[in-house]
N, CA, C and O atoms as a GROMACS GRO file, in nm:
protein
  320
    1LYS      N    1  -0.394  -1.118  -0.282
    1LYS     CA    2  -0.412  -1.259  -0.253
    1LYS      C    3  -0.332  -1.292  -0.128
    1LYS      O    4  -0.213  -1.260  -0.118
    2VAL      N    5  -0.398  -1.355  -0.033
    2VAL     CA    6  -0.336  -1.391   0.094
    2VAL      C    7  -0.342  -1.542   0.110
    2VAL      O    8  -0.446  -1.604   0.089
    3ASN      N    9  -0.229  -1.602   0.146
    3ASN     CA   10  -0.227  -1.748   0.163
    3ASN      C   11  -0.282  -1.788   0.300
    3ASN      O   12  -0.320  -1.702   0.380
    4ASN      N   13  -0.285  -1.918   0.325
    4ASN     CA   14  -0.343  -1.970   0.450
    4ASN      C   15  -0.265  -1.930   0.574
    4ASN      O   16  -0.318  -1.933   0.685
    5GLU      N   17  -0.139  -1.891   0.556
    5GLU     CA   18  -0.057  -1.847   0.670
    5GLU      C   19  -0.068  -1.696   0.694
    5GLU      O   20  -0.002  -1.642   0.783
    6GLY      N   21  -0.151  -1.628   0.616
    6GLY     CA   22  -0.169  -1.484   0.633
    6GLY      C   23  -0.061  -1.401   0.567
    6GLY      O   24  -0.040  -1.285   0.603
    7ILE      N   25   0.008  -1.460   0.468
    7ILE     CA   26   0.112  -1.387   0.395
    7ILE      C   27   0.054  -1.340   0.262
    7ILE      O   28  -0.011  -1.416   0.191
    8ILE      N   29   0.079  -1.215   0.231
    8ILE     CA   30   0.030  -1.158   0.106
    8ILE      C   31   0.115  -1.211  -0.009
    8ILE      O   32   0.236  -1.190  -0.013
    9GLU      N   33   0.050  -1.279  -0.101
    9GLU     CA   34   0.120  -1.336  -0.216
    9GLU      C   35   0.114  -1.246  -0.338
    9GLU      O   36   0.205  -1.246  -0.420
   10ASP      N   37   0.007  -1.169  -0.350
   10ASP     CA   38  -0.008  -1.081  -0.466
   10ASP      C   39  -0.091  -0.960  -0.426
   10ASP      O   40  -0.178  -0.968  -0.340
   11ALA      N   41  -0.061  -0.849  -0.489
   11ALA     CA   42  -0.136  -0.725  -0.465
   11ALA      C   43  -0.140  -0.648  -0.596
   11ALA      O   44  -0.042  -0.646  -0.671
   12ARG      N   45  -0.252  -0.586  -0.621
   12ARG     CA   46  -0.270  -0.507  -0.743
   12ARG      C   47  -0.339  -0.377  -0.707
   12ARG      O   48  -0.398  -0.363  -0.600
   13PHE      N   49  -0.329  -0.283  -0.798
   13PHE     CA   50  -0.394  -0.155  -0.773
   13PHE      C   51  -0.452  -0.100  -0.902
   13PHE      O   52  -0.410  -0.135  -1.012
   14LYS      N   53  -0.550  -0.013  -0.883
   14LYS     CA   54  -0.605   0.064  -0.994
   14LYS      C   55  -0.620   0.205  -0.941
   14LYS      O   56  -0.686   0.228  -0.840
   15THR      N   57  -0.559   0.298  -1.009
   15THR     CA   58  -0.568   0.436  -0.964
   15THR      C   59  -0.577   0.528  -1.084
   15THR      O   60  -0.526   0.499  -1.192
   16TYR      N   61  -0.642   0.638  -1.063
   16TYR     CA   62  -0.650   0.743  -1.163
   16TYR      C   63  -0.594   0.868  -1.096
   16TYR      O   64  -0.656   0.924  -1.007
   17GLY      N   65  -0.478   0.909  -1.140
   17GLY     CA   66  -0.418   1.024  -1.076
   17GLY      C   67  -0.284   1.058  -1.138
   17GLY      O   68  -0.249   1.009  -1.245
   18CYS      N   69  -0.212   1.140  -1.068
   18CYS     CA   70  -0.083   1.186  -1.117
   18CYS      C   71   0.022   1.076  -1.104
   18CYS      O   72  -0.003   0.971  -1.046
   19GLY      N   73   0.138   1.102  -1.158
   19GLY     CA   74   0.248   1.007  -1.152
   19GLY      C   75   0.286   0.970  -1.011
   19GLY      O   76   0.322   0.855  -0.985
   20SER      N   77   0.280   1.065  -0.920
   20SER     CA   78   0.316   1.037  -0.780
   20SER      C   79   0.216   0.942  -0.715
   20SER      O   80   0.255   0.857  -0.634
   21ALA      N   81   0.089   0.956  -0.749
   21ALA     CA   82  -0.012   0.865  -0.695
   21ALA      C   83   0.008   0.725  -0.750
   21ALA      O   84  -0.004   0.627  -0.676
   22ILE      N   85   0.037   0.715  -0.878
   22ILE     CA   86   0.061   0.585  -0.940
   22ILE      C   87   0.186   0.521  -0.882
   22ILE      O   88   0.186   0.402  -0.850
   23ALA      N   89   0.293   0.599  -0.870
   23ALA     CA   90   0.418   0.546  -0.814
   23ALA      C   91   0.400   0.500  -0.670
   23ALA      O   92   0.452   0.396  -0.631
   24SER      N   93   0.326   0.576  -0.591
   24SER     CA   94   0.302   0.539  -0.451
   24SER      C   95   0.226   0.408  -0.441
   24SER      O   96   0.261   0.320  -0.362
   25SER      N   97   0.123   0.394  -0.522
   25SER     CA   98   0.044   0.271  -0.522
   25SER      C   99   0.126   0.152  -0.570
   25SER      O  100   0.118   0.043  -0.513
   26SER      N  101   0.203   0.173  -0.674
   26SER     CA  102   0.288   0.067  -0.727
   26SER      C  103   0.390   0.020  -0.624
   26SER      O  104   0.411  -0.100  -0.605
   27LEU      N  105   0.453   0.115  -0.558
   27LEU     CA  106   0.552   0.082  -0.456
   27LEU      C  107   0.491  -0.002  -0.344
   27LEU      O  108   0.548  -0.101  -0.302
   28VAL      N  109   0.375   0.039  -0.297
   28VAL     CA  110   0.309  -0.034  -0.188
   28VAL      C  111   0.275  -0.176  -0.230
   28VAL      O  112   0.293  -0.269  -0.152
   29THR      N  113   0.227  -0.194  -0.353
   29THR     CA  114   0.194  -0.331  -0.395
   29THR      C  115   0.318  -0.419  -0.400
   29THR      O  116   0.310  -0.538  -0.371
   30GLU      N  117   0.431  -0.362  -0.435
   30GLU     CA  118   0.556  -0.439  -0.434
   30GLU      C  119   0.604  -0.466  -0.291
   30GLU      O  120   0.650  -0.576  -0.261
   31TRP      N  121   0.592  -0.367  -0.206
   31TRP     CA  122   0.637  -0.382  -0.067
   31TRP      C  123   0.559  -0.489   0.010
   31TRP      O  124   0.617  -0.562   0.089
   32VAL      N  125   0.428  -0.498  -0.014
   32VAL     CA  126   0.346  -0.588   0.068
   32VAL      C  127   0.360  -0.735   0.029
   32VAL      O  128   0.330  -0.823   0.110
   33LYS      N  129   0.406  -0.762  -0.090
   33LYS     CA  130   0.421  -0.902  -0.133
   33LYS      C  131   0.523  -0.972  -0.044
   33LYS      O  132   0.635  -0.925  -0.026
   34GLY      N  133   0.481  -1.085   0.012
   34GLY     CA  134   0.568  -1.161   0.102
   34GLY      C  135   0.559  -1.119   0.248
   34GLY      O  136   0.624  -1.179   0.334
   35LYS      N  137   0.480  -1.016   0.276
   35LYS     CA  138   0.465  -0.969   0.414
   35LYS      C  139   0.337  -1.025   0.475
   35LYS      O  140   0.243  -1.063   0.404
   36SER      N  141   0.336  -1.029   0.607
   36SER     CA  142   0.213  -1.066   0.677
   36SER      C  143   0.118  -0.947   0.672
   36SER      O  144   0.157  -0.835   0.639
   37LEU      N  145  -0.007  -0.972   0.706
   37LEU     CA  146  -0.104  -0.862   0.710
   37LEU      C  147  -0.062  -0.756   0.810
   37LEU      O  148  -0.077  -0.637   0.785
   38ASP      N  149  -0.010  -0.799   0.924
   38ASP     CA  150   0.034  -0.703   1.026
   38ASP      C  151   0.151  -0.618   0.977
   38ASP      O  152   0.157  -0.498   1.002
   39GLU      N  153   0.245  -0.682   0.907
   39GLU     CA  154   0.359  -0.607   0.853
   39GLU      C  155   0.312  -0.507   0.748
   39GLU      O  156   0.360  -0.393   0.744
   40ALA      N  157   0.219  -0.548   0.664
   40ALA     CA  158   0.167  -0.457   0.561
   40ALA      C  159   0.090  -0.342   0.625
   40ALA      O  160   0.098  -0.228   0.578
   41GLN      N  161   0.018  -0.372   0.730
   41GLN     CA  162  -0.060  -0.270   0.802
   41GLN      C  163   0.031  -0.163   0.861
   41GLN      O  164  -0.011  -0.049   0.880
   42ALA      N  165   0.155  -0.198   0.888
   42ALA     CA  166   0.249  -0.105   0.952
   42ALA      C  167   0.315  -0.008   0.854
   42ALA      O  168   0.387   0.082   0.897
   43ILE      N  169   0.293  -0.026   0.725
   43ILE     CA  170   0.353   0.066   0.627
   43ILE      C  171   0.293   0.205   0.646
   43ILE      O  172   0.171   0.221   0.654
   44LYS      N  173   0.378   0.304   0.653
   44LYS     CA  174   0.336   0.443   0.675
   44LYS      C  175   0.360   0.526   0.550
   44LYS      O  176   0.449   0.497   0.470
   45ASN      N  177   0.279   0.629   0.535
   45ASN     CA  178   0.296   0.716   0.418
   45ASN      C  179   0.433   0.782   0.417
   45ASN      O  180   0.486   0.813   0.310
   46THR      N  181   0.490   0.804   0.534
   46THR     CA  182   0.623   0.867   0.538
   46THR      C  183   0.729   0.774   0.479
   46THR      O  184   0.825   0.821   0.418
   47ASP      N  185   0.711   0.643   0.497
   47ASP     CA  186   0.804   0.547   0.436
   47ASP      C  187   0.796   0.555   0.284
   47ASP      O  188   0.897   0.552   0.214
   48ILE      N  189   0.674   0.564   0.234
   48ILE     CA  190   0.651   0.573   0.089
   48ILE      C  191   0.710   0.702   0.035
   48ILE      O  192   0.783   0.701  -0.064
   49ALA      N  193   0.678   0.813   0.100
   49ALA     CA  194   0.726   0.944   0.055
   49ALA      C  195   0.878   0.951   0.057
   49ALA      O  196   0.939   1.007  -0.034
   50ASP      N  197   0.939   0.895   0.160
   50ASP     CA  198   1.085   0.895   0.170
   50ASP      C  199   1.148   0.812   0.058
   50ASP      O  200   1.244   0.855  -0.006
   51GLU      N  201   1.093   0.694   0.034
   51GLU     CA  202   1.148   0.605  -0.069
   51GLU      C  203   1.140   0.668  -0.207
   51GLU      O  204   1.232   0.657  -0.288
   52LEU      N  205   1.028   0.736  -0.234
   52LEU     CA  206   1.007   0.797  -0.366
   52LEU      C  207   1.061   0.939  -0.374
   52LEU      O  208   1.060   1.001  -0.481
   53GLU      N  209   1.107   0.991  -0.260
   53GLU     CA  210   1.156   1.129  -0.252
   53GLU      C  211   1.050   1.227  -0.306
   53GLU      O  212   1.079   1.315  -0.387
   54LEU      N  213   0.928   1.209  -0.256
   54LEU     CA  214   0.818   1.295  -0.300
   54LEU      C  215   0.836   1.435  -0.243
   54LEU      O  216   0.875   1.452  -0.128
   55PRO      N  217   0.808   1.536  -0.324
   55PRO     CA  218   0.812   1.673  -0.272
   55PRO      C  219   0.693   1.696  -0.180
   55PRO      O  220   0.593   1.624  -0.188
   56PRO      N  221   0.702   1.794  -0.092
   56PRO     CA  222   0.593   1.819   0.004
   56PRO      C  223   0.455   1.833  -0.060
   56PRO      O  224   0.355   1.792  -0.002
   57VAL      N  225   0.450   1.890  -0.178
   57VAL     CA  226   0.321   1.910  -0.244
   57VAL      C  227   0.256   1.778  -0.290
   57VAL      O  228   0.138   1.776  -0.324
   58LYS      N  229   0.333   1.671  -0.291
   58LYS     CA  230   0.282   1.541  -0.336
   58LYS      C  231   0.268   1.438  -0.222
   58LYS      O  232   0.241   1.321  -0.248
   59ILE      N  233   0.286   1.481  -0.099
   59ILE     CA  234   0.277   1.389   0.015
   59ILE      C  235   0.139   1.324   0.022
   59ILE      O  236   0.128   1.209   0.065
   60HIS      N  237   0.036   1.396  -0.018
   60HIS     CA  238  -0.099   1.339  -0.012
   60HIS      C  239  -0.111   1.211  -0.095
   60HIS      O  240  -0.195   1.126  -0.065
   61CYS      N  241  -0.029   1.197  -0.198
   61CYS     CA  242  -0.031   1.075  -0.280
   61CYS      C  243   0.012   0.954  -0.198
   61CYS      O  244  -0.042   0.845  -0.214
   62SER      N  245   0.111   0.973  -0.112
   62SER     CA  246   0.156   0.862  -0.028
   62SER      C  247   0.052   0.829   0.079
   62SER      O  248   0.040   0.714   0.120
   63ILE      N  249  -0.022   0.929   0.124
   63ILE     CA  250  -0.129   0.906   0.221
   63ILE      C  251  -0.239   0.821   0.157
   63ILE      O  252  -0.293   0.731   0.221
   64LEU      N  253  -0.271   0.849   0.032
   64LEU     CA  254  -0.373   0.771  -0.038
   64LEU      C  255  -0.331   0.624  -0.049
   64LEU      O  256  -0.414   0.535  -0.031
   65ALA      N  257  -0.204   0.600  -0.077
   65ALA     CA  258  -0.154   0.462  -0.089
   65ALA      C  259  -0.161   0.390   0.046
   65ALA      O  260  -0.200   0.274   0.053
   66GLU      N  261  -0.123   0.459   0.153
   66GLU     CA  262  -0.132   0.400   0.287
   66GLU      C  263  -0.277   0.368   0.321
   66GLU      O  264  -0.308   0.259   0.369
   67ASP      N  265  -0.365   0.463   0.295
   67ASP     CA  266  -0.507   0.442   0.323
   67ASP      C  267  -0.563   0.324   0.243
   67ASP      O  268  -0.644   0.247   0.294
   68ALA      N  269  -0.519   0.312   0.119
   68ALA     CA  270  -0.570   0.205   0.032
   68ALA      C  271  -0.529   0.067   0.083
   68ALA      O  272  -0.612  -0.024   0.085
   69ILE      N  273  -0.405   0.051   0.124
   69ILE     CA  274  -0.362  -0.081   0.172
   69ILE      C  275  -0.430  -0.114   0.304
   69ILE      O  276  -0.466  -0.230   0.329
   70LYS      N  277  -0.449  -0.016   0.389
   70LYS     CA  278  -0.518  -0.040   0.516
   70LYS      C  279  -0.664  -0.076   0.492
   70LYS      O  280  -0.720  -0.162   0.560
   71ALA      N  281  -0.728  -0.011   0.394
   71ALA     CA  282  -0.866  -0.042   0.361
   71ALA      C  283  -0.878  -0.182   0.301
   71ALA      O  284  -0.972  -0.255   0.330
   72ALA      N  285  -0.781  -0.220   0.218
   72ALA     CA  286  -0.783  -0.354   0.158
   72ALA      C  287  -0.767  -0.461   0.265
   72ALA      O  288  -0.834  -0.564   0.260
   73ILE      N  289  -0.680  -0.438   0.361
   73ILE     CA  290  -0.660  -0.534   0.470
   73ILE      C  291  -0.787  -0.544   0.556
   73ILE      O  292  -0.829  -0.654   0.593
   74ALA      N  293  -0.846  -0.431   0.587
   74ALA     CA  294  -0.970  -0.431   0.666
   74ALA      C  295  -1.081  -0.504   0.591
   74ALA      O  296  -1.158  -0.579   0.652
   75ASP      N  297  -1.090  -0.483   0.461
   75ASP     CA  298  -1.190  -0.551   0.379
   75ASP      C  299  -1.166  -0.702   0.380
   75ASP      O  300  -1.260  -0.780   0.394
   76TYR      N  301  -1.042  -0.741   0.364
   76TYR     CA  302  -1.007  -0.884   0.366
   76TYR      C  303  -1.046  -0.946   0.500
   76TYR      O  304  -1.107  -1.053   0.504
   77LYS      N  305  -1.012  -0.880   0.608
   77LYS     CA  306  -1.042  -0.934   0.741
   77LYS      C  307  -1.193  -0.942   0.767
   77LYS      O  308  -1.239  -1.034   0.834
   78SER      N  309  -1.268  -0.847   0.714
   78SER     CA  310  -1.413  -0.847   0.736
   78SER      C  311  -1.483  -0.958   0.659
   78SER      O  312  -1.593  -1.000   0.695
   79GLU      N  313  -1.420  -1.005   0.552
   79GLU     CA  314  -1.479  -1.112   0.471
   79GLU      C  315  -1.444  -1.251   0.523
   79GLU      O  316  -1.498  -1.350   0.474
   80ARG      N  317  -1.355  -1.258   0.619
   80ARG     CA  318  -1.313  -1.390   0.670
   80ARG      C  319  -1.397  -1.434   0.784
   80ARG      O  320  -1.375  -1.543   0.839
   0.00000   0.00000   0.00000
């Protein structure tokens, strides 16, 4: 949910995957709340992986979370 000033007020996710994928998605939804669309767009998978201390074999989970938030923002912008 984005307010009239372009600030994200709420974010939710649905994922089917391992704990690292769920944790990455959950973290991103918490991070984006209160941020502008541009600030949310700037979140990188490396930020997610570092915060969660993901092992190298689970880095792809953070990439999925980054891709998801960018896709959600693009979808929002295309509907406006």
